C-alpha positions as CSV (number, residue, x, y, z in Angstrom):
1,X,138.3,73.9,98.9
2,X,139.6,77.4,99.5
3,X,137.3,80.1,100.9
4,X,137.4,82.1,97.7
5,X,136.5,79.1,95.6
6,X,133.7,78.2,98.0
7,X,132.3,81.7,97.8
8,X,132.3,81.6,94.0
9,X,130.7,78.1,94.0
10,X,127.9,79.2,96.3
11,X,127.4,82.4,94.3
12,X,127.1,80.5,91.0
13,X,124.7,78.0,92.5
14,X,122.5,80.9,93.8
15,X,122.5,82.6,90.4
16,X,121.5,79.3,88.7
17,X,118.7,78.7,91.3
18,X,117.5,82.3,90.8
19,X,117.3,81.8,87.0
20,X,115.5,78.5,87.4
21,X,112.9,80.1,89.7
22,X,112.1,82.9,87.3
23,X,112.0,80.5,84.3
24,X,109.5,78.4,86.3
25,X,107.5,81.5,87.1
26,X,107.1,82.5,83.5
27,X,106.5,79.0,82.3
28,X,103.7,78.5,84.8
29,X,102.2,81.8,83.9
30,X,102.2,81.0,80.2
31,X,100.7,77.5,80.8
32,X,97.1,77.6,79.6
33,X,96.1,74.8,81.9
34,X,97.2,76.7,85.0
35,X,94.6,78.9,86.6
36,X,96.6,80.0,89.7
37,X,98.9,82.1,87.5
38,X,99.6,85.5,89.2
39,X,99.9,83.9,92.7
40,X,102.3,81.2,91.4
41,X,104.3,83.8,89.4
42,X,104.7,86.1,92.4
43,X,105.8,83.3,94.8
44,X,108.4,81.9,92.4
45,X,109.7,85.3,91.2
46,X,110.1,86.5,94.8
47,X,112.2,83.4,95.4
48,X,114.2,84.1,92.2
49,X,114.9,87.7,93.1
50,X,115.9,86.7,96.7
51,X,118.5,84.2,95.4
52,X,119.7,86.7,92.9
53,X,120.4,89.4,95.5
54,X,121.9,86.8,97.9
55,X,124.3,85.9,95.1
56,X,125.2,89.6,94.5
57,X,125.7,90.3,98.2
58,X,127.9,87.2,98.5
59,X,130.0,88.4,95.6
60,X,130.7,91.8,97.3
61,X,131.3,90.4,100.7
62,X,128.0,91.4,102.5
63,X,126.8,88.9,105.1
64,X,123.1,88.4,104.3
65,X,122.4,86.3,107.4
66,X,120.5,87.6,110.4
67,X,122.7,88.0,113.5
68,X,123.1,90.0,116.6
69,X,126.3,91.3,118.2
70,X,127.4,89.8,121.5
71,X,130.4,91.9,122.4
72,X,132.8,91.4,119.5
73,X,131.2,88.2,118.4
74,X,128.3,87.6,115.9
75,X,125.6,85.4,117.1
76,X,123.6,84.1,114.1
77,X,119.9,83.6,114.2
78,X,118.9,80.0,113.2
79,X,115.8,77.9,112.7
80,X,114.9,75.3,115.2
81,X,116.7,72.8,113.0
82,X,119.9,74.7,112.9
83,X,119.8,76.4,109.5
84,X,120.9,80.1,109.2
85,X,118.1,82.6,108.7
86,X,118.9,84.5,105.6
87,X,117.5,87.9,104.5
88,X,114.1,87.8,102.9
89,X,113.6,89.9,99.7
90,X,112.3,93.0,101.5
91,X,115.4,93.1,103.7
92,X,117.6,92.7,100.6
93,X,115.9,95.7,99.0
94,X,116.5,97.8,102.1
95,X,120.3,97.2,102.1
96,X,122.1,100.4,101.2
97,X,124.2,98.6,98.6
98,X,121.2,97.1,96.8
99,X,122.1,97.3,93.1
100,X,118.5,97.8,91.8
101,X,117.1,101.1,90.6
102,X,114.3,102.6,92.6
103,X,111.5,101.7,90.1
104,X,112.6,98.1,90.0
105,X,112.6,98.0,93.8
106,X,109.2,99.6,93.9
107,X,107.8,96.9,91.5
108,X,109.2,94.2,93.9
109,X,107.8,95.9,97.0
110,X,104.4,96.0,95.2
111,X,104.5,92.3,94.5
112,X,105.7,91.5,98.1
113,X,102.7,93.5,99.4
114,X,100.3,91.7,97.1
115,X,101.7,88.3,98.3
116,X,101.1,89.3,101.9
117,X,97.5,90.1,101.1
118,X,96.8,86.8,99.2
119,X,98.8,84.2,101.1
120,X,96.1,83.7,103.7
121,X,93.0,84.4,101.6
122,X,91.8,82.7,98.4
123,X,91.7,84.8,95.3
124,X,90.6,84.2,91.7
125,X,91.2,85.8,88.3
126,X,93.6,88.5,89.4
127,X,96.1,87.9,86.5
128,X,94.9,90.8,84.3
129,X,94.7,93.1,87.3
130,X,98.4,92.6,88.0
131,X,99.8,91.6,84.6
132,X,101.7,94.9,83.8
133,X,103.6,94.6,87.1
134,X,104.4,90.9,86.5
135,X,105.7,91.6,83.0
136,X,107.9,94.4,84.4
137,X,109.2,92.0,87.1
138,X,110.2,89.4,84.5
139,X,111.9,91.9,82.2
140,X,113.7,93.6,85.1
141,X,115.0,90.2,86.3
142,X,116.5,89.4,82.9
143,X,118.1,92.8,82.8
144,X,119.7,92.5,86.2
145,X,120.8,88.9,86.0
146,X,122.7,89.8,82.8
147,X,124.0,93.1,84.2
148,X,125.3,91.6,87.5
149,X,126.4,88.1,86.3
150,X,126.8,88.2,82.6
151,X,124.9,87.5,79.3
152,X,125.4,83.7,79.7
153,X,122.4,83.8,82.2
154,X,120.1,85.6,79.7
155,X,116.6,84.2,80.0
156,X,115.1,85.5,76.8
157,X,117.3,83.3,74.7
158,X,115.7,80.2,76.2
159,X,112.2,81.4,76.9
160,X,109.9,84.2,75.7
161,X,109.4,86.7,78.6
162,X,106.1,88.0,77.3
163,X,103.7,86.8,79.9
164,X,100.4,88.5,78.9
165,X,98.9,89.0,75.5
166,X,95.2,89.4,76.2
167,X,93.5,92.6,74.8
168,X,91.7,94.8,77.2
169,X,88.6,96.7,76.0
170,X,87.0,99.5,78.0
171,X,84.2,97.1,78.9
172,X,86.6,94.5,80.1
173,X,88.5,97.2,82.1
174,X,85.4,98.2,84.0
175,X,84.5,94.5,84.7
176,X,88.0,93.9,85.9
177,X,88.1,96.6,88.5
178,X,84.6,95.7,89.7
179,X,85.5,91.9,89.7
180,X,84.1,90.5,93.0
181,X,86.8,87.8,92.8
182,X,89.5,90.4,93.4
183,X,89.1,90.7,97.1
184,X,88.8,94.1,98.7
185,X,92.0,93.7,100.6
186,X,94.0,93.4,97.4
187,X,92.2,96.4,95.8
188,X,92.8,98.4,99.0
189,X,96.5,97.5,99.0
190,X,96.9,98.5,95.4
191,X,95.2,101.9,95.9
192,X,97.1,102.6,99.1
193,X,100.5,101.6,97.6
194,X,100.1,103.6,94.4
195,X,98.5,106.6,96.1
196,X,101.9,107.7,97.4
197,X,103.9,107.0,94.2
198,X,105.1,109.9,92.0
199,X,103.8,110.2,88.4
200,X,107.3,109.3,87.2
201,X,107.3,106.0,89.3
202,X,103.8,105.1,88.1
203,X,104.6,105.6,84.4
204,X,108.0,103.8,84.6
205,X,108.3,100.6,82.6
206,X,110.4,99.2,85.4
207,X,107.4,99.4,87.7
208,X,104.6,98.3,85.3
209,X,105.3,97.3,81.7
210,X,102.4,98.1,79.3
211,X,102.4,97.4,75.6
212,X,99.9,98.7,73.0
213,X,98.9,96.0,70.5
214,X,97.4,97.2,67.2
215,X,95.7,94.8,64.8
216,X,97.4,95.0,61.3
217,X,95.2,94.6,58.2
218,X,97.1,92.6,55.6
219,X,96.9,94.2,52.1
220,X,99.5,92.0,50.4
221,X,100.5,88.4,50.5
222,X,102.9,87.6,53.3
223,X,101.6,90.4,55.5
224,X,99.1,88.1,57.2
225,X,102.0,86.5,59.0
226,X,102.9,89.8,60.6
227,X,100.8,89.6,63.8
228,X,102.2,92.3,66.1
229,X,104.3,95.3,65.4
230,X,106.3,97.1,68.2
231,X,107.2,100.7,67.9
232,X,109.1,103.1,70.3
233,X,106.9,105.5,72.2
234,X,109.0,108.5,71.0
235,X,109.1,107.5,67.3
236,X,107.3,109.6,64.7
237,X,104.9,106.7,64.0
238,X,103.9,106.6,67.7
239,X,103.1,110.3,67.8
240,X,100.3,109.7,65.3
241,X,98.6,106.9,67.2
242,X,96.4,109.1,69.3
243,X,95.0,110.7,66.1
244,X,93.5,107.4,65.1
245,X,93.2,105.4,68.3
246,X,91.8,106.1,71.8
247,X,94.5,104.9,74.1
248,X,93.4,103.6,77.5
249,X,95.3,105.2,80.4
250,X,94.8,103.9,83.9
251,X,94.7,106.7,86.4
252,X,94.0,106.6,90.1
253,X,90.7,108.1,91.1
254,X,90.7,111.3,93.1
255,X,89.6,110.6,96.6
256,X,87.9,112.9,99.2
257,X,87.5,112.8,102.9
258,X,84.1,113.8,104.3
259,X,85.6,117.0,105.7
260,X,86.9,117.9,102.2
261,X,83.5,117.4,100.6
262,X,81.8,119.6,103.2
263,X,84.4,122.3,102.7
264,X,83.9,122.2,98.9
265,X,80.1,122.6,99.4
266,X,80.6,125.5,101.7
267,X,82.8,127.1,99.1
268,X,79.9,126.9,96.7
269,X,77.7,128.8,99.2
270,X,76.0,125.9,101.0
271,X,77.0,127.1,104.4
272,X,74.5,124.9,106.3
273,X,75.8,121.7,104.8
274,X,77.7,120.0,107.6
275,X,79.4,116.7,108.4
276,X,76.2,115.5,110.1
277,X,74.1,116.3,107.0
278,X,76.7,114.6,104.9
279,X,76.5,111.5,107.1
280,X,72.7,111.5,106.9
281,X,72.8,111.8,103.1
282,X,75.2,108.8,102.5
283,X,73.3,106.6,105.0
284,X,69.9,107.5,103.4
285,X,71.4,106.5,100.0
286,X,73.3,103.4,101.3
287,X,76.2,105.1,99.4
288,X,78.9,102.8,100.9
289,X,77.4,99.8,99.2
290,X,80.2,98.5,96.8
291,X,77.7,98.2,93.9
292,X,77.5,102.0,93.6
293,X,81.3,102.4,93.5
294,X,81.1,105.8,95.3
295,X,84.2,105.3,97.4
296,X,86.7,102.9,98.9
297,X,87.8,101.8,102.3
298,X,91.6,102.1,102.8
299,X,93.3,101.2,106.1
300,X,89.9,101.6,108.0
301,X,89.3,105.1,106.5
302,X,86.5,105.7,103.9
303,X,87.3,107.9,100.9
304,X,84.7,109.2,98.5
305,X,85.2,109.3,94.7
306,X,84.3,112.1,92.3
307,X,81.0,110.3,91.5
308,X,79.8,110.8,95.1
309,X,81.0,114.4,95.2
310,X,78.7,115.1,92.2
311,X,75.8,113.4,94.0
312,X,76.4,115.6,97.0
313,X,76.5,118.7,94.8
314,X,73.3,117.6,93.1
315,X,71.6,117.2,96.5
316,X,72.8,120.6,97.7
317,X,71.4,122.2,94.5
318,X,68.0,120.5,95.0
319,X,67.9,121.8,98.6
320,X,69.6,125.1,98.1
321,X,67.0,127.1,100.0
322,X,67.5,125.0,103.1
323,X,71.4,124.9,102.9
324,X,72.2,128.4,101.9
325,X,72.3,131.2,104.5
């Protein structure tokens, strides 16, 4: 077999494997008997995206094997059993000729980070916590496999790519984010990862795909079969939604360092409120206890939420004679 034919053959096989991995990821997620959904989806989708990018780099002549230069010769890194070490997904994303848009790449870096956090620690019921990112990942994959290798690889013709249809009420939302089964390392990773993203990146459907489902009241025969209606966000009908419905919007909580809280209190005239007094206050209230949800630990640094800031302000007001000059 000629080199050109061999390159095409390997590329085709990689694309097929990539497609199979993503199909398996979605099928597992949609299986009602599977409880390890998000973890399984992330693992299989990372494999699928890795194969897809390997196929792309192979098609444009980029060597995606690890090697080092020894003079004019390439010395390839191999496993102890002699197999070439190929780029992992993160290295594929860092390649300057990566064909993915920035929001799609951000979505994948998010999932890679979550995988690092969960691969050595048991988790439970994190599906709804991550579902918007998983949905975006599946839709992004279908878009790029068709864009890079043709419509014949389209997944949606063979399998529905909708991977999450459960409604989320305000009460469920609060329970979800206070869920003790979502370990603190996963929560901390999500907060730290999204804290540096722009508003545009956070709202991009390539990063997290969110759909608003509105119950339809059937007034005529035949309408009862119409379960879900999709509308474009910029359509005249969508503009009127907020007049009737309260739309839930997830926003990252504002966080404060102790020094910022002290500075804010001093601006309000409580000149004698200091870091030491702040430390004494939170210790006396056991304010870092997770049950109060006053703050969060990120990369060994504690940040306080607005709820704690209000408690501090209330304390200063009650002790104004002592704290004001």
